[in-house]
N, C-alpha and C positions, 0 to 999 in steps of 0.2 A: 173209154174206161168201163170195166165191168161193174156190175152192181156191188156196192160196198156192204160188208157185214159189220157187226159190232166190233170185231177185232180189227177190221180195216180202219174204222173210225178212230179207234184208240191209237193205232199206229200212225195215222195221219195227224191226229192231234199232237202226239209226242213229237213227231217230225217238225210240225209248225212251231212248237214251243222251243225246240232245239235251234231252228233256223232263225226265229224271230223272238229273242228272249225278253223283249220288253214291249209294252203297248206301243211305244213310239216306232219301233222297227216294224211291227205288224201293220201299223197304220200307214207307214211309208210304202210297204209292199202293196197294200190294197189300193192306195191312191195312185201310185205311179204305174203299176202293172195292170190294174183292173178298173181304174177310175171309180172306185167305191170309197166312200168316207167311212172309216171305222165308227166314228161318232154317230152315224146314222143307223148303225146296226147294234152297237153296244154302248151302254152307259160308261162314262169314265170311272164310275164307282166299282165296276166289275174288275175282278182280278184277271190275270192273263188267261187262266184256264177257262173262266166263264166267258171272256171275250171271244176266245177261239170257238167255244160252243155256239155262241151267237153267230159267228161267221159261218160255221157249218150249217146252221139252220137256214141262214139267208141263201147260201149258194145251193143247198139241197132243194129248197123250195122253188128256186128258179131254174133247176136243172143244169147248174153251172159248176159242179164239183170239179170236172176236168179242167175248166178254165182256172179255178182256184189253184189246182196243182201246178198247172203250167205257169201261172203268175208267180207262185212261190219259187219255182225252179228258175225262172228268169231273174228274179231279184237276188236269190242266193243259191246259185247252181252248184257251189262247192260243198254244201252241207251234206254230210254223209247220211244222216237220217232221212232227209228228203230223197236223196238219190236211191237209197235202199228201198224206201216205200214205193217210189215210182217204178223201180226195177221189178218189185214184187208183183206189180200190176201189169207188167209188160209194157209200161209207158216209157221205159228208159233201159237200154242195155246196161247190165251191172257194171261194165268197165268204161262206159261212155264218159267223156270229159267235158265239163261245162265250159262255156266261152267267157263268161263274165262273173266275177265274184268280188264282193267287198268283205267277205267274212265266211262263216260256215266252216269251222275247223274240221280237219279230218287227218287221219294218219295212214290212210291207204296209200298204195303206190301212186305217185303222181302220174296223171294221164298225159298222153301226147297232146300238145297244144295244137291249135289251128294253125294253118299256114300263115294266116294274117299276123299271128303273134310274133313270128320270126324267130322262134326259139325252139329248142328241143328239150325234152325232159326225160329223166330216168331216175329210178329209185336206187340204182346200183352204181357203184363207182366205175364199173367196167363198161357201162353204156355211154351213150352220147351225153355231152355236157348240158346242164339245164339252163344255160345262158345263150343268148343269140350270138351270132358271129360278130355283129357290130359291137356288142358289149365285151367281147373276149379280151381286147387289150386292157380295158379298164378293170375287168375282173382279175386279170393277171397282176396288175399294179396293186390291187387290194390284197391279193393273196401274198404278195411279197411283203406288204406292210404287216399282215397277220404273222407271217413267218418271222419277221423281225421283232414281234411283240410291241408294235407301235400303235395298236388299235385300241380304242375304247368303244365298247358296245353300249349304245343307248337304247333301252328297251321301252316300248310304248304299250298301250292298252291292248293292242291286237294280240300280243303274245299271251297276256293273261286271259283274254277271251278264248283263245285257242286252247290253252292249257287247262281251262276249267270246263271245256265242252260247251262253251257259250253261256256261262252263268250270267244272268242279267246284270248283276252289280259289278261284274268285271269290267264293264265299259263305263266311261265317265257319265254319259247321258243316262244309262241304266241306273247307275248309283244315285244320280240326282233325282230321277223319277222315284226311286225307292225312298229317298230322303224327304221328298214332298209328302208322300203318303205317311211316312213315319211321323212327320210333324203334325199331320192331322190327328194322329192318335196320341202323341206324347208331348207335344209342345206345351209349355206352361209360361204365360197364359195360353189357352187353347187357340188354335186357328180354325176358321170356318171353311165350309166347302167353297165359298167364293174365292178365298185366297188360294186354296189348293187348285181350283180350276184355272186360275190365272197363271200359276206357275207351270202346270202341265201343258197349257197352251203355248207358253213361251218356249218350253223344251221341244215342242213339235216343230218349231221353225227351223231347228238345226243351226241357228245362229250362235256363234261362240260367245259374243258379248251378252246375248240374252241368257245363255246358259250360266255364265259367270254371275250375272245378276241374280238368277234363281239360286245359285249356290250360296251367294252372300246372304240371301234371305233365309235359307235353311240354317246357316251358321248363327244368324241373329235370333232365330226362333228357338233354337235348342240351347239350353243351359249347358255348362261344361260337362256335367255328368251324363246328361242325355246325349250330347254330341259324341262323347266317348262310347257310350253304349250303342249308338247308331253305327259308328265306324266299326265296332266289333262285330255287329250283326251283318252289316253290309259288305265289309271287306275282310275282317278277321276270320270269318267263317268260310271264306272261299276254299274249295278243296281242289287239289291237283289231281285231275282225273286222266289227263293226257300228257304224260311227261316228256314225250319224244322231242318236241321243239326245244324245251328248256335244256334237255340233255345235250342236244346238238350245240346250242348257244354256249353253254358252259364249257363244252368240249373244245371250243375255239381257244380257250386258255387266255382270254384277254380280260382286263378290268371291266366290271359291270356297273353301269349307271342306269337308273330307271326313273321314269316319271310316275310309276304306279305306286299306290299306297300299300299294296299287299306284300306278303312275304313268300310268294311263290318261287322267286329266284333263289331264296335261301332254303326252301323246303328240302329236307333230307340231306342237307350239307352242314358244314361247320361255319359257313359264311354268316356274318352278322350284319344287320341293317345299320346304316349310318345316315343321319339326316343333315340337311343344310344348317340346322341349328347347333350341331355339334362341331364347332369350328376346328378343334384339335383333331378329332377323328377324320374330318373331311381333309385336313392337311395331310394326315397320315396316308389316306387314300391317294392323294395327289403325289405323295412322295414314293408311291409304289409299294407300300406295305400291304401284304396280301390279306385275304380273309374277310373282306368287306364288300358290301354292295351299297353304293351311294344312291340314296333316295332323294332325288333333286326336288321333288314336290311333296316330300314328307312321307311319314310312315304311320299307319293307322293306330299303332299302340302309343304314339306320341301325338295326341290331337293338336297340340300347339304348332307342330311342324307341318301339318297338312295344309297344302296350298289349294284352296277350293274356291273361295269367293273373292270379291274385290279387295277387301282389306288385306287378306293373306297374300294376294298377288302384289299389292303395294309394298308389303313387308319384304318379300323376297327380292323384289326389284330394287329396294333401297338397301338391301344387305350387301355391303361392299365385298365382304369375304366370298359370298356365294357367287356374285357376278364375276369377281376376279377368278374364282375357281373354274367357272364355265368357260371363260375366255382362255384361261390357261390350258384347259383340255383341248380346245380348238387350235391352240398354237403348238402344243407339244406332242399331240397325238393325231392320228387319223380317226375321225368319228365315223362309226357305222350305225346308222339309225334303222331300227327294225320294229315293225308293229305300230307305225304311226299313220293315222289318217288325218282328219281335220285337227286332231290334238296338237299337231306340230305348229298350228297357228295361234297358240295361246300367247298371252302377253309376255311371259318369261322367255319362251323360245323366239318370239318375234324380236325381242330386244337383242338376243344373241345373234340371230341371223342378220339383223340390220348392222350390228357391229362388225360381224364377219365380212359383210359386203363392203363396209367402209375401210376396214383394216387389212383385209387379206386379198383384195382384188388383184394385186400384182403377184400373188404367190403362185408358185408352180406346183404346190401340193394340193391334194384334193381330199374331200370328205365324201361319204357315200350314204345313200338312202335306198333301201330295198322296198319295192312296191309291186303290186299286181300288174301284170302286163296291160290289162285294160285301163289302168290308172296312170300309165306312164306319161302320156301327153299332158294331162292336168298337173301331175306332180312336177314335171320339168318346168312348166310355166311358173310354178310357185318359187322356183329357185333361179334367180337371174345369174348369169355367168360369174359376176363378181363375188358371189357367195362361195364359190368353189365347191358346190355340192353336186356330185354326180348321181343321177337317179338311175337305178338298175332294176329291170323287171325280173322277178324270180319265178314267174309262172302264171297260169291263168286262174289258179285257185289257191286259197290259203294253205290247203293241204300240200302244195308243192314246196312250201318253205323249208320244212326239215330236210328234204332231199337236197335242196339248193345249198343249205348251210353245210350239209355233210360233204357235198362235192367241193365246196369252197375250202373246207378244212383239209380235205385230201390234197387239193392243189397247193395249199400253203405248206403242207407237210413235205411235198415234193421240192418246194423251194428251199426248205430247211435242210434237206438232204439227210443222210444217215446219221 
């Protein structure tokens, strides 16, 4: 790596904040790729920009800035800012394609995957298909369901993360981290640093149950007005900066369901948000009336609908209309899950998947989940055969997803005919 100038440091800092939009994701990269604890370098009182400055100081003082760049690329190789910075230093060819990614949205032309991935990728409809030969029969079945308008899209946080360019609060853990810090400033009665430290430490574990417990604590600490204000700042202020993926998803022409609290799916359209608390509106959605996006876990502008902590999960699990609606969708439609990581293991989806495994094990119909190629094996283990969920790889990078959806839409159009 050549010597870095001030402008290089700024570009590197911007790239790291884009690739690791929360303290938790930055800490994960340092620990897993470089065996360095962020807490040994930066106080948890530091904001993200300051924490990254501390990281630079540490790695520059030890002559390991190149190792920092390589570690960041290994953890999030699909991030366009990281790739561009590396390419500017001659450390990465501008068109090179990373092998493993769990995030890092981009809307560049999808790169050719490695031979090991078993798939080909193209940004144009005239090129090779972006799915493997082994997946082709399943993709054809899914395309036929899309052509027949029998699919419901269920959209997870990965889509919001991509569409906002990696905004920290677009992810669930990032939002909770923001909430903990918000409580430190605005909770009444006030919370102390010891409480904040305990909650942030719990979030670092990545354990869903621990995170839900922290979410419950946030809800209890914030009074109704403060809770609404926090949701507005953390979720309501999210901006759509990269619309390509949402455009492709809406272009499939299927009903839209989301577990996200934001209004990105509705942005720039006449679609209106409907929550699980609006029983009649939810039934209109189930009956096929257009113009709605069903927010299964609530909507930020209706704080009572937001499913965040233990009590809110208890409420939605006990809501017979909502549970019946979710089961009905799995019975009458083909579910296509997009943008889900660990979030698919929350209590509400756990209950649905368990029921599907018990009720639909003898069904000949399938549901589908799109994941990164490197995550295929782990995702398939999460779905035993009786759940009837087929897991398909869409590429090596999150930036491959818009092209995959575009090719899938074109395939569905050919099944529909003229």
